[in-house]
PADOMAR-21812 format. One record per residue: residue in one letter; x, y, z of N, C-alpha, C, O in turn. Coordinates in nm, 4 decimals. Layout:
N
{'a',{X,Y,Z},{X,Y,Z},{X,Y,Z},{X,Y,Z}}
...
***
This chain:
175
{'m',{-0.7508,6.9222,15.5916},{-0.7011,6.9472,15.7252},{-0.6243,7.0784,15.7255},{-0.5662,7.1181,15.6245}}
{'t',{-0.6248,7.1431,15.8369},{-0.5491,7.2665,15.8493},{-0.4016,7.2347,15.8710},{-0.3653,7.1217,15.9036}}
{'d',{-0.3177,7.3357,15.8526},{-0.1745,7.3175,15.8785},{-0.1509,7.2757,16.0230},{-0.0648,7.1924,16.0512}}
{'e',{-0.2272,7.3337,16.1134},{-0.2122,7.3000,16.2550},{-0.2502,7.1544,16.2810},{-0.1821,7.0858,16.3573}}
{'e',{-0.3566,7.1068,16.2195},{-0.3975,6.9673,16.2370},{-0.2910,6.8720,16.1824},{-0.2625,6.7692,16.2438}}
{'v',{-0.2333,6.9052,16.0696},{-0.1265,6.8224,16.0131},{-0.0114,6.8119,16.1130},{0.0427,6.7035,16.1349}}
{'e',{0.0250,6.9227,16.1723},{0.1368,6.9212,16.2678},{0.1023,6.8478,16.3964},{0.1889,6.7817,16.4539}}
{'t',{-0.0217,6.8574,16.4432},{-0.0569,6.7842,16.5656},{-0.0560,6.6336,16.5410},{-0.0194,6.5560,16.6293}}
{'i',{-0.0961,6.5927,16.4209},{-0.0874,6.4503,16.3873},{0.0588,6.4089,16.3799},{0.0974,6.3067,16.4367}}
{'r',{0.1395,6.4867,16.3109},{0.2818,6.4547,16.2962},{0.3464,6.4371,16.4342},{0.4272,6.3462,16.4537}}
{'y',{0.3114,6.5228,16.5287},{0.3682,6.5175,16.6634},{0.3248,6.3907,16.7380},{0.3973,6.3422,16.8249}}
{'a',{0.2066,6.3368,16.7044},{0.1521,6.2212,16.7769},{0.1937,6.0865,16.7170},{0.1588,5.9818,16.7715}}
{'l',{0.2668,6.0877,16.6072},{0.3064,5.9617,16.5434},{0.4015,5.8848,16.6339},{0.4884,5.9431,16.6987}}
{'q',{0.3838,5.7525,16.6374},{0.4603,5.6733,16.7326},{0.5585,5.5751,16.6704},{0.6660,5.5533,16.7262}}
{'t',{0.5255,5.5161,16.5582},{0.6100,5.4100,16.5028},{0.6722,5.4546,16.3704},{0.6226,5.5473,16.3063}}
{'p',{0.7805,5.3890,16.3298},{0.8380,5.4197,16.1984},{0.7369,5.4005,16.0843},{0.7383,5.4766,15.9875}}
{'k',{0.6502,5.3003,16.0948},{0.5486,5.2776,15.9917},{0.4532,5.3963,15.9846},{0.4228,5.4442,15.8753}}
{'e',{0.4060,5.4441,16.0982},{0.3153,5.5588,16.1010},{0.3813,5.6818,16.0394},{0.3195,5.7528,15.9599}}
{'k',{0.5056,5.7066,16.0758},{0.5760,5.8229,16.0230},{0.5934,5.8125,15.8722},{0.5744,5.9108,15.8006}}
{'a',{0.6292,5.6945,15.8235},{0.6473,5.6748,15.6796},{0.5154,5.6914,15.6053},{0.5105,5.7590,15.5026}}
{'l',{0.4094,5.6311,15.6556},{0.2785,5.6415,15.5907},{0.2288,5.7859,15.5900},{0.1834,5.8354,15.4868}}
{'f',{0.2370,5.8523,15.7022},{0.1900,5.9903,15.7122},{0.2644,6.0811,15.6151},{0.2019,6.1553,15.5393}}
{'e',{0.3958,6.0758,15.6169},{0.4745,6.1641,15.5302},{0.4495,6.1323,15.3823},{0.4453,6.2230,15.2992}}
{'l',{0.4332,6.0049,15.3500},{0.4045,5.9667,15.2120},{0.2691,6.0230,15.1678},{0.2573,6.0760,15.0574}}
{'m',{0.1675,6.0118,15.2530},{0.0350,6.0645,15.2176},{0.0379,6.2156,15.2013},{-0.0197,6.2692,15.1066}}
{'i',{0.1045,6.2841,15.2927},{0.1061,6.4305,15.2918},{0.1856,6.4870,15.1749},{0.1522,6.5942,15.1243}}
{'c',{0.2895,6.4176,15.1311},{0.3733,6.4760,15.0251},{0.3426,6.4233,14.8858},{0.3973,6.4745,14.7881}}
{'t',{0.2559,6.3215,14.8736},{0.2256,6.2697,14.7398},{0.0778,6.2724,14.7045},{0.0435,6.2744,14.5863}}
{'g',{-0.0105,6.2725,14.8031},{-0.1533,6.2694,14.7737},{-0.1984,6.1390,14.7101},{-0.2924,6.1378,14.6306}}
{'m',{-0.1331,6.0307,14.7442},{-0.1666,5.9011,14.6848},{-0.3023,5.8495,14.7329},{-0.3460,5.8790,14.8442}}
{'r',{-0.3674,5.7720,14.6463},{-0.4915,5.7027,14.6818},{-0.4567,5.5820,14.7686},{-0.3440,5.5327,14.7648}}
{'v',{-0.5530,5.5350,14.8461},{-0.5279,5.4223,14.9354},{-0.4850,5.2971,14.8579},{-0.3967,5.2243,14.9031}}
{'g',{-0.5453,5.2718,14.7439},{-0.5067,5.1568,14.6632},{-0.3655,5.1682,14.6096},{-0.2941,5.0685,14.5989}}
{'e',{-0.3257,5.2889,14.5763},{-0.1893,5.3126,14.5276},{-0.0872,5.2859,14.6376},{0.0196,5.2303,14.6123}}
{'i',{-0.1207,5.3256,14.7583},{-0.0316,5.3015,14.8726},{-0.0192,5.1516,14.8973},{0.0908,5.1000,14.9167}}
{'s',{-0.1313,5.0829,14.8966},{-0.1323,4.9393,14.9219},{-0.0490,4.8635,14.8180},{0.0138,4.7627,14.8503}}
{'y',{-0.0487,4.9111,14.6959},{0.0195,4.8445,14.5849},{0.1717,4.8632,14.5872},{0.2431,4.7888,14.5199}}
{'l',{0.2230,4.9614,14.6634},{0.3660,4.9942,14.6611},{0.4553,4.8813,14.7115},{0.4225,4.8104,14.8065}}
{'n',{0.5682,4.8675,14.6450},{0.6764,4.7812,14.6917},{0.7942,4.8698,14.7310},{0.7989,4.9869,14.6932}}
{'v',{0.8873,4.8160,14.8050},{1.0065,4.8908,14.8449},{1.0781,4.9449,14.7211},{1.1304,5.0563,14.7233}}
{'s',{1.0805,4.8665,14.6136},{1.1504,4.9083,14.4914},{1.0873,5.0303,14.4233},{1.1506,5.0923,14.3379}}
{'d',{0.9652,5.0649,14.4595},{0.8993,5.1829,14.4019},{0.9485,5.3129,14.4647},{0.9198,5.4215,14.4145}}
{'i',{1.0218,5.3015,14.5733},{1.0720,5.4182,14.6455},{1.2171,5.4421,14.6056},{1.3018,5.3544,14.6224}}
{'d',{1.2454,5.5608,14.5528},{1.3814,5.5991,14.5144},{1.4259,5.7110,14.6090},{1.4024,5.8291,14.5838}}
{'l',{1.4898,5.6709,14.7168},{1.5304,5.7681,14.8190},{1.6400,5.8607,14.7687},{1.6469,5.9762,14.8109}}
{'t',{1.7244,5.8136,14.6809},{1.8329,5.8956,14.6273},{1.7794,6.0141,14.5480},{1.8255,6.1270,14.5645}}
{'n',{1.6822,5.9872,14.4623},{1.6246,6.0927,14.3788},{1.4976,6.1533,14.4384},{1.4338,6.2381,14.3760}}
{'k',{1.4615,6.1100,14.5584},{1.3449,6.1620,14.6310},{1.2172,6.1489,14.5486},{1.1423,6.2450,14.5312}}
{'q',{1.1942,6.0268,14.4981},{1.0781,6.0008,14.4138},{1.0116,5.8692,14.4511},{1.0734,5.7802,14.5096}}
{'v',{0.8844,5.8594,14.4157},{0.8108,5.7350,14.4295},{0.7384,5.7102,14.2981},{0.6772,5.8005,14.2410}}
{'s',{0.7463,5.5861,14.2513},{0.6767,5.5460,14.1299},{0.5388,5.4942,14.1710},{0.5280,5.3949,14.2429}}
{'i',{0.4343,5.5618,14.1250},{0.2978,5.5337,14.1687},{0.2212,5.4666,14.0552},{0.2077,5.5228,13.9465}}
{'y',{0.1715,5.3469,14.0811},{0.0895,5.2774,13.9827},{-0.0558,5.3146,14.0053},{-0.1102,5.2926,14.1135}}
{'a',{-0.1187,5.3710,13.9026},{-0.2598,5.4096,13.9102},{-0.3431,5.2988,13.8473},{-0.3493,5.2858,13.7251}}
{'e',{-0.4055,5.2208,13.9307},{-0.4845,5.1078,13.8841},{-0.6014,5.1541,13.7965},{-0.6370,5.0868,13.6998}}
{'k',{-0.6607,5.2682,13.8302},{-0.7750,5.3203,13.7541},{-0.7416,5.3389,13.6066},{-0.8226,5.3073,13.5194}}
{'t',{-0.6219,5.3904,13.5792},{-0.5839,5.4221,13.4415},{-0.4762,5.3287,13.3875},{-0.4354,5.3419,13.2721}}
{'d',{-0.4300,5.2353,13.4689},{-0.3243,5.1422,13.4311},{-0.2001,5.2169,13.3802},{-0.1411,5.1810,13.2783}}
{'t',{-0.1625,5.3216,13.4543},{-0.0458,5.4028,13.4194},{0.0375,5.4268,13.5445},{-0.0060,5.4011,13.6568}}
{'y',{0.1573,5.4762,13.5219},{0.2453,5.5155,13.6326},{0.2632,5.6664,13.6299},{0.2601,5.7290,13.5240}}
{'r',{0.2819,5.7232,13.7475},{0.3209,5.8634,13.7581},{0.4280,5.8718,13.8666},{0.4476,5.7779,13.9437}}
{'t',{0.4953,5.9835,13.8709},{0.6017,6.0014,13.9692},{0.5568,6.0996,14.0755},{0.5067,6.2076,14.0444}}
{'g',{0.5747,6.0620,14.2002},{0.5497,6.1509,14.3126},{0.6828,6.1973,14.3688},{0.7823,6.1251,14.3634}}
{'m',{0.6838,6.3169,14.4220},{0.8059,6.3739,14.4782},{0.8031,6.3591,14.6303},{0.6998,6.3809,14.6936}}
{'l',{0.9155,6.3227,14.6873},{0.9267,6.3035,14.8318},{0.9976,6.4218,14.8959},{1.0988,6.4696,14.8447}}
{'t',{0.9447,6.4681,15.0068},{1.0107,6.5732,15.0828},{1.1275,6.5126,15.1591},{1.1327,6.3909,15.1769}}
{'p',{1.2212,6.5951,15.2045},{1.3312,6.5412,15.2866},{1.2812,6.4687,15.4120},{1.3406,6.3688,15.4527}}
{'v',{1.1744,6.5168,15.4728},{1.1189,6.4504,15.5914},{1.0631,6.3133,15.5534},{1.0803,6.2167,15.6277}}
{'a',{0.9970,6.3044,15.4391},{0.9439,6.1760,15.3924},{1.0575,6.0788,15.3627},{1.0484,5.9605,15.3954}}
{'v',{1.1637,6.1282,15.3013},{1.2788,6.0426,15.2714},{1.3348,5.9843,15.4009},{1.3622,5.8645,15.4081}}
{'m',{1.3518,6.0673,15.5022},{1.4054,6.0179,15.6305},{1.3114,5.9155,15.6940},{1.3563,5.8123,15.7439}}
{'a',{1.1817,5.9438,15.6921},{1.0844,5.8522,15.7526},{1.0812,5.7187,15.6780},{1.0770,5.6124,15.7399}}
{'l',{1.0833,5.7252,15.5457},{1.0815,5.6026,15.4661},{1.2112,5.5237,15.4828},{1.2080,5.4011,15.4930}}
{'r',{1.3236,5.5920,15.4855},{1.4529,5.5238,15.5053},{1.4532,5.4504,15.6391},{1.4987,5.3363,15.6479}}
{'n',{1.4035,5.5149,15.7410},{1.3977,5.4550,15.8743},{1.3035,5.3342,15.8764},{1.3335,5.2328,15.9394}}
{'y',{1.1908,5.3452,15.8081},{1.0935,5.2350,15.8076},{1.1400,5.1179,15.7208},{1.1257,5.0023,15.7608}}
{'i',{1.1945,5.1459,15.6045},{1.2344,5.0403,15.5109},{1.3560,4.9635,15.5614},{1.3627,4.8413,15.5486}}
{'g',{1.4509,5.0347,15.6182},{1.5727,4.9688,15.6645},{1.6437,4.8992,15.5497},{1.6688,4.9599,15.4456}}
{'d',{1.6759,4.7723,15.5683},{1.7471,4.6986,15.4639},{1.6588,4.5925,15.3977},{1.7092,4.4921,15.3474}}
{'r',{1.5279,4.6149,15.3980},{1.4378,4.5179,15.3338},{1.4610,4.5157,15.1828},{1.4949,4.6181,15.1235}}
{'p',{1.4428,4.3998,15.1210},{1.4635,4.3900,14.9757},{1.3551,4.4636,14.8971},{1.2438,4.4840,14.9457}}
{'g',{1.3902,4.5032,14.7742},{1.2994,4.5780,14.6886},{1.1737,4.5042,14.6501},{1.0746,4.5661,14.6117}}
{'t',{1.1762,4.3718,14.6598},{1.0583,4.2939,14.6236},{0.9527,4.2933,14.7331},{0.8390,4.2532,14.7085}}
{'d',{0.9880,4.3369,14.8533},{0.8933,4.3414,14.9650},{0.7865,4.4474,14.9413},{0.8146,4.5516,14.8820}}
{'p',{0.6638,4.4214,14.9873},{0.5643,4.5277,14.9898},{0.6161,4.6402,15.0802},{0.6852,4.6136,15.1786}}
{'l',{0.5832,4.7648,15.0476},{0.6318,4.8749,15.1297},{0.5717,4.8690,15.2690},{0.6447,4.8723,15.3681}}
{'f',{0.4406,4.8603,15.2780},{0.3754,4.8574,15.4091},{0.3289,4.7162,15.4401},{0.2497,4.6569,15.3669}}
{'l',{0.3809,4.6635,15.5519},{0.3522,4.5274,15.5938},{0.2554,4.5272,15.7109},{0.2557,4.6183,15.7937}}
{'a',{0.1726,4.4235,15.7167},{0.0819,4.4045,15.8297},{0.1635,4.3834,15.9570},{0.2783,4.3392,15.9516}}
{'d',{0.1036,4.4152,16.0709},{0.1744,4.4044,16.1983},{0.1777,4.2630,16.2551},{0.2527,4.2351,16.3487}}
{'r',{0.0962,4.1734,16.1985},{0.0901,4.0364,16.2506},{0.1320,3.9363,16.1438},{0.1203,3.9609,16.0238}}
{'a',{0.1815,3.8219,16.1924},{0.2193,3.7133,16.1010},{0.0979,3.6762,16.0169},{-0.0140,3.6730,16.0681}}
{'p',{0.1181,3.6488,15.8914},{0.2435,3.6249,15.8202},{0.3061,3.7511,15.7601},{0.3859,3.7407,15.6668}}
{'y',{0.2725,3.8682,15.8103},{0.3336,3.9953,15.7695},{0.3225,4.0205,15.6185},{0.4194,4.0580,15.5525}}
{'n',{0.2035,3.9991,15.5673},{0.1761,4.0239,15.4258},{0.1597,4.1733,15.4000},{0.1679,4.2558,15.4910}}
{'r',{0.1365,4.2047,15.2741},{0.1101,4.3421,15.2302},{-0.0091,4.3987,15.3079},{-0.1115,4.3320,15.3228}}
{'m',{0.0048,4.5191,15.3560},{-0.1056,4.5883,15.4206},{-0.2110,4.6202,15.3158},{-0.1778,4.6737,15.2100}}
{'r',{-0.3339,4.5895,15.3419},{-0.4421,4.6129,15.2476},{-0.5075,4.7484,15.2748},{-0.4766,4.8154,15.3733}}
{'e',{-0.5968,4.7862,15.1868},{-0.6597,4.9177,15.1940},{-0.7281,4.9418,15.3288},{-0.7163,5.0503,15.3858}}
{'y',{-0.7988,4.8422,15.3794},{-0.8687,4.8578,15.5066},{-0.7709,4.8927,15.6189},{-0.7970,4.9829,15.6985}}
{'g',{-0.6596,4.8218,15.6252},{-0.5610,4.8459,15.7302},{-0.4964,4.9833,15.7183},{-0.4689,5.0484,15.8190}}
{'i',{-0.4724,5.0268,15.5959},{-0.4138,5.1591,15.5741},{-0.5126,5.2675,15.6172},{-0.4747,5.3635,15.6844}}
{'e',{-0.6389,5.2517,15.5784},{-0.7425,5.3487,15.6189},{-0.7550,5.3542,15.7712},{-0.7646,5.4620,15.8300}}
{'k',{-0.7549,5.2372,15.8336},{-0.7671,5.2308,15.9793},{-0.6515,5.3041,16.0467},{-0.6727,5.3806,16.1408}}
{'l',{-0.5306,5.2812,15.9992},{-0.4133,5.3462,16.0568},{-0.4174,5.4978,16.0337},{-0.3831,5.5748,16.1235}}
{'a',{-0.4586,5.5405,15.9151},{-0.4683,5.6839,15.8853},{-0.5646,5.7522,15.9815},{-0.5366,5.8618,16.0301}}
{'k',{-0.6767,5.6889,16.0089},{-0.7759,5.7454,16.1018},{-0.7228,5.7467,16.2449},{-0.7398,5.8452,16.3167}}
{'e',{-0.6583,5.6372,16.2865},{-0.6043,5.6282,16.4229},{-0.4994,5.7363,16.4488},{-0.4966,5.7957,16.5566}}
{'m',{-0.4139,5.7615,16.3509},{-0.3104,5.8640,16.3677},{-0.3741,5.9999,16.3904},{-0.3286,6.0767,16.4751}}
{'a',{-0.4789,6.0300,16.3155},{-0.5461,6.1599,16.3288},{-0.6133,6.1732,16.4649},{-0.6019,6.2768,16.5304}}
{'v',{-0.6824,6.0700,16.5066},{-0.7499,6.0747,16.6370},{-0.6484,6.0926,16.7486},{-0.6692,6.1729,16.8395}}
{'r',{-0.5387,6.0182,16.7423},{-0.4344,6.0322,16.8437},{-0.3770,6.1734,16.8446},{-0.3359,6.2235,16.9493}}
{'g',{-0.3742,6.2377,16.7272},{-0.3258,6.3755,16.7170},{-0.4316,6.4786,16.7550},{-0.4067,6.5989,16.7473}}
{'g',{-0.5500,6.4318,16.7962},{-0.6550,6.5237,16.8392},{-0.7410,6.5779,16.7263},{-0.8211,6.6687,16.7487}}
{'v',{-0.7266,6.5249,16.6062},{-0.8071,6.5698,16.4930},{-0.9326,6.4840,16.4887},{-0.9309,6.3716,16.4386}}
{'t',{-1.0412,6.5384,16.5419},{-1.1661,6.4633,16.5496},{-1.2834,6.5346,16.4824},{-1.3932,6.4793,16.4771}}
{'r',{-1.2628,6.6547,16.4315},{-1.3729,6.7267,16.3671},{-1.4080,6.6648,16.2322},{-1.5166,6.6878,16.1791}}
{'i',{-1.3151,6.5858,16.1769},{-1.3359,6.5137,16.0519},{-1.2866,6.3714,16.0706},{-1.2071,6.3439,16.1604}}
{'t',{-1.3333,6.2818,15.9863},{-1.2773,6.1470,15.9830},{-1.1637,6.1510,15.8820},{-1.1872,6.1659,15.7621}}
{'a',{-1.0426,6.1380,15.9294},{-0.9242,6.1561,15.8455},{-0.8927,6.0299,15.7668},{-0.8038,5.9528,15.8031}}
{'t',{-0.9664,6.0103,15.6596},{-0.9397,5.8992,15.5693},{-0.8181,5.9339,15.4835},{-0.7700,6.0472,15.4859}}
{'v',{-0.7692,5.8363,15.4084},{-0.6588,5.8612,15.3163},{-0.6997,5.9685,15.2161},{-0.6167,6.0490,15.1738}}
{'h',{-0.8269,5.9699,15.1781},{-0.8755,6.0713,15.0843},{-0.8626,6.2123,15.1433},{-0.8356,6.3071,15.0696}}
{'v',{-0.8813,6.2273,15.2729},{-0.8656,6.3582,15.3377},{-0.7193,6.4015,15.3325},{-0.6908,6.5189,15.3088}}
{'y',{-0.6272,6.3096,15.3540},{-0.4846,6.3422,15.3409},{-0.4538,6.3821,15.1965},{-0.3743,6.4729,15.1723}}
{'r',{-0.5170,6.3138,15.1009},{-0.4999,6.3439,14.9584},{-0.5490,6.4851,14.9274},{-0.4828,6.5605,14.8561}}
{'k',{-0.6642,6.5197,14.9809},{-0.7188,6.6537,14.9587},{-0.6301,6.7589,15.0258},{-0.6117,6.8681,14.9721}}
{'t',{-0.5763,6.7266,15.1406},{-0.4848,6.8182,15.2091},{-0.3610,6.8431,15.1241},{-0.3173,6.9574,15.1100}}
{'f',{-0.3044,6.7373,15.0677},{-0.1904,6.7524,14.9779},{-0.2255,6.8470,14.8635},{-0.1492,6.9386,14.8330}}
{'a',{-0.3410,6.8252,14.7998},{-0.3823,6.9072,14.6859},{-0.3987,7.0537,14.7266},{-0.3545,7.1433,14.6547}}
{'s',{-0.4613,7.0781,14.8404},{-0.4840,7.2156,14.8868},{-0.3531,7.2878,14.9170},{-0.3340,7.4028,14.8774}}
{'v',{-0.2643,7.2200,14.9867},{-0.1360,7.2812,15.0226},{-0.0564,7.3143,14.8970},{-0.0013,7.4237,14.8849}}
{'l',{-0.0505,7.2196,14.8036},{0.0242,7.2428,14.6798},{-0.0372,7.3562,14.5982},{0.0350,7.4391,14.5427}}
{'y',{-0.1701,7.3601,14.5907},{-0.2353,7.4669,14.5145},{-0.2103,7.6035,14.5794},{-0.1840,7.7016,14.5099}}
{'r',{-0.2186,7.6095,14.7120},{-0.1938,7.7380,14.7802},{-0.0505,7.7848,14.7585},{-0.0251,7.9050,14.7509}}
{'k',{0.0439,7.6902,14.7484},{0.1847,7.7268,14.7260},{0.2103,7.7709,14.5832},{0.2862,7.8648,14.5595}}
{'t',{0.1468,7.7031,14.4871},{0.1821,7.7252,14.3461},{0.0757,7.7971,14.2645},{0.1083,7.8649,14.1670}}
{'g',{-0.0513,7.7834,14.3029},{-0.1606,7.8379,14.2223},{-0.1748,7.7664,14.0892},{-0.2421,7.8172,13.9995}}
{'d',{-0.1133,7.6501,14.0739},{-0.1075,7.5791,13.9465},{-0.1992,7.4563,13.9482},{-0.1617,7.3506,13.9991}}
{'v',{-0.3190,7.4713,13.8923},{-0.4162,7.3619,13.8887},{-0.3639,7.2447,13.8058},{-0.3846,7.1291,13.8426}}
{'l',{-0.2967,7.2731,13.6953},{-0.2455,7.1658,13.6099},{-0.1423,7.0792,13.6827},{-0.1429,6.9568,13.6700}}
{'l',{-0.0546,7.1433,13.7582},{0.0449,7.0685,13.8352},{-0.0232,6.9797,13.9389},{0.0091,6.8615,13.9511}}
{'v',{-0.1168,7.0365,14.0127},{-0.1882,6.9588,14.1147},{-0.2600,6.8412,14.0490},{-0.2547,6.7288,14.0988}}
{'s',{-0.3264,6.8674,13.9383},{-0.3994,6.7632,13.8667},{-0.3064,6.6505,13.8232},{-0.3385,6.5327,13.8390}}
{'k',{-0.1930,6.6871,13.7692},{-0.0966,6.5867,13.7218},{-0.0440,6.5024,13.8378},{-0.0362,6.3801,13.8269}}
{'l',{-0.0082,6.5669,13.9478},{0.0473,6.4933,14.0613},{-0.0569,6.4053,14.1303},{-0.0218,6.3052,14.1928}}
{'l',{-0.1849,6.4420,14.1193},{-0.2914,6.3578,14.1746},{-0.3248,6.2417,14.0811},{-0.3912,6.1463,14.1215}}
{'g',{-0.2788,6.2500,13.9561},{-0.3079,6.1443,13.8606},{-0.4429,6.1591,13.7946},{-0.5009,6.0603,13.7498}}
{'h',{-0.4943,6.2814,13.7878},{-0.6234,6.3048,13.7227},{-0.6058,6.3213,13.5725},{-0.5085,6.3809,13.5264}}
{'a',{-0.7001,6.2681,13.4977},{-0.6964,6.2799,13.3516},{-0.7300,6.4220,13.3077},{-0.6788,6.4702,13.2067}}
{'k',{-0.8172,6.4895,13.3852},{-0.8611,6.6242,13.3481},{-0.8537,6.7177,13.4690},{-0.8936,6.6797,13.5791}}
{'p',{-0.8033,6.8386,13.4493},{-0.7965,6.9354,13.5595},{-0.9337,6.9715,13.6156},{-0.9442,7.0117,13.7315}}
{'d',{-1.0388,6.9577,13.5351},{-1.1740,6.9898,13.5833},{-1.2087,6.9073,13.7075},{-1.2707,6.9579,13.8011}}
{'m',{-1.1684,6.7812,13.7075},{-1.1955,6.6941,13.8216},{-1.1215,6.7450,13.9455},{-1.1755,6.7440,14.0561}}
{'t',{-0.9997,6.7884,13.9257},{-0.9186,6.8404,14.0365},{-0.9864,6.9627,14.0976},{-0.9962,6.9740,14.2198}}
{'v',{-1.0326,7.0533,14.0137},{-1.0989,7.1747,14.0620},{-1.2280,7.1384,14.1344},{-1.2517,7.1848,14.2459}}
{'q',{-1.3112,7.0561,14.0720},{-1.4428,7.0248,14.1264},{-1.4372,6.9521,14.2601},{-1.5135,6.9835,14.3514}}
{'y',{-1.3468,6.8549,14.2718},{-1.3474,6.7699,14.3900},{-1.2390,6.8013,14.4928},{-1.2477,6.7570,14.6073}}
{'y',{-1.1379,6.8768,14.4532},{-1.0263,6.8979,14.5443},{-0.9980,7.0442,14.5751},{-0.9574,7.0760,14.6868}}
{'l',{-1.0181,7.1335,14.4796},{-0.9688,7.2703,14.4966},{-1.0758,7.3783,14.4996},{-1.0428,7.4953,14.5192}}
{'i',{-1.2006,7.3443,14.4813},{-1.3029,7.4476,14.4693},{-1.3040,7.5408,14.5897},{-1.3141,7.6623,14.5726}}
{'d',{-1.2939,7.4879,14.7095},{-1.2929,7.5724,14.8306},{-1.1693,7.6616,14.8337},{-1.1788,7.7787,14.8705}}
{'d',{-1.0540,7.6081,14.7957},{-0.9298,7.6861,14.7952},{-0.9362,7.7986,14.6922},{-0.8932,7.9106,14.7195}}
{'i',{-0.9889,7.7692,14.5758},{-0.9993,7.8698,14.4699},{-1.0937,7.9814,14.5125},{-1.0634,8.0994,14.4943}}
{'e',{-1.2076,7.9443,14.5691},{-1.3036,8.0456,14.6156},{-1.2437,8.1308,14.7263},{-1.2655,8.2519,14.7303}}
{'e',{-1.1685,8.0685,14.8162},{-1.1044,8.1432,14.9251},{-1.0019,8.2420,14.8705},{-0.9956,8.3567,14.9148}}
{'m',{-0.9218,8.1973,14.7744},{-0.8215,8.2861,14.7150},{-0.8878,8.4011,14.6388},{-0.8395,8.5142,14.6437}}
{'q',{-0.9975,8.3733,14.5688},{-1.0688,8.4785,14.4969},{-1.1270,8.5796,14.5942},{-1.1236,8.7001,14.5695}}
{'h',{-1.1807,8.5292,14.7055},{-1.2383,8.6178,14.8074},{-1.1304,8.7096,14.8653},{-1.1526,8.8296,14.8815}}
{'k',{-1.0144,8.6531,14.8962},{-0.9039,8.7350,14.9497},{-0.8582,8.8375,14.8476},{-0.8333,8.9529,14.8824}}
{'y',{-0.8467,8.7962,14.7204},{-0.8022,8.8869,14.6149},{-0.9033,9.0003,14.5971},{-0.8641,9.1161,14.5829}}
{'n',{-1.0313,8.9685,14.5979},{-1.1351,9.0712,14.5782},{-1.1390,9.1698,14.6948},{-1.1710,9.2872,14.6767}}
{'r',{-1.1062,9.1210,14.8144},{-1.1021,9.2095,14.9306},{-0.9884,9.3092,14.9209},{-1.0024,9.4245,14.9616}}
{'v',{-0.8743,9.2644,14.8665},{-0.7558,9.3495,14.8563},{-0.7718,9.4499,14.7435},{-0.7294,9.5647,14.7564}}
{'a',{-0.8322,9.4085,14.6334},{-0.8430,9.4936,14.5134},{-0.9338,9.6103,14.5309},{-0.9515,9.6892,14.4381}}
***
């Protein structure tokens, strides 16, 4: 997604849950299963971190939270206990939100924000996170680590190839 599309979605968010989910996706690049697995106790608002369990590799990694994400998560979590799932379903019995519900909400937020040229799945938010971070840092290893990839080659092939080619094109034009 473009920077403008990210901002139009952000402007269209309506509920504390939407704001928390959106900011978490944009600042961590988490997979939908990782989001579904989160509990309140995985969020450390004081240190601006989230502990992410990667089911694929059975490992944990740390994601960094932006100040906006911290505010959105604090507002959404309120005083719920750490044992609660982070994202709860909207209907009784208010169980953990599953992958389907998270994907549905991610798409609805984008459509409401006027982003219709793509289907904004959680994976699209993940790719947006990777692109933004790479454009800021130029560090493939950092992006790879924060995405939870075992090898940077995967990060380049599936997430950054367009960004790298664009940066090379701009550099070659200037040189």
